[in-house]
N, C-alpha and C positions, 0 to 999 in steps of 0.2 A: 154185516149183520144189521138189521133194522128192527124196530119194535121194542118191546119190553126187555128182551134179552140184551140188547145193546145198551139201553139205559142203565140197567142194573150193574154194568161193568164200568160205567163212566168214572167212578171214583177209585177203581182198583188199580194200583200200581204194580206192574208185573216185571218179570225179568226181561221181557221184550222191550219195555220202556227203557230200562237201564241199558240194554244193549244198543238201542237206537241212539241214546245220548252218547255213549262211548264211541260208537262208530261214526255218527254223522255230525255231532255238535261239540264234543269235548275239546277238539283241537282249536276251536276259534271262539267259544263263549268265554268272555273275559272273567277275571277273578271277582270283579264287582259288577253287579247287575242293578240297573235302575228300572223297575217295573212301573210303568205309568198307568197300568190298567189291571185292576183286580176286583172281583165281586165278593165282598164280605157280606154276610147275612146271618140272621138268626131265624130259623123256621118258625119260632113262636111269634114272630112279628107279622106273619101272614094269617089272614082269617082261616079258620079250619077248612081243610080240603082245597085250598087255593094254591098251595106251593106246587111248583112244577114237579114232574117225576124226577127230573135231574136233581133238584134240591132235596126232594123226599128221600132219595137213595144215598145222599151224601151225609156228612156230619150235621147234626142238628144246629150247630153253630159254627160258621166259618169266620172266625175272628182272626186277628193278626197272628196269634200264636199258631193257629191251625194252618194259616197260609204259610208261615215260615216252615212248619214241619213238612208240609207237602212240597214246597218249592225246593227244600233241601233234598228230597227224594228225587225230584226231577233234574236238578242241577247240582249234583254233589260237589262239595269243595268250594262252592261259590258263596259270596255274601250278597244277599239281595235286600235292597231297600226300595222305597217307592212312595207314591202319593198316598 
């Protein structure tokens, strides 16, 4: 899917995502993960109307707490730290 319909689902975590992790990744992703790359942001830091559609459809603020909440969805049972 391309266009606005694809963008609007970028932040949605689905059962398909959970199943993909269980089926393809769970057996070898270690209990502790070091993530050297993350994009943290606050939409209010962008001039009005300049935030990308990807950011505009996500949380208004992607801070460390939001990152941790979402990474736990993606990699359940793991501890993640990073830069």
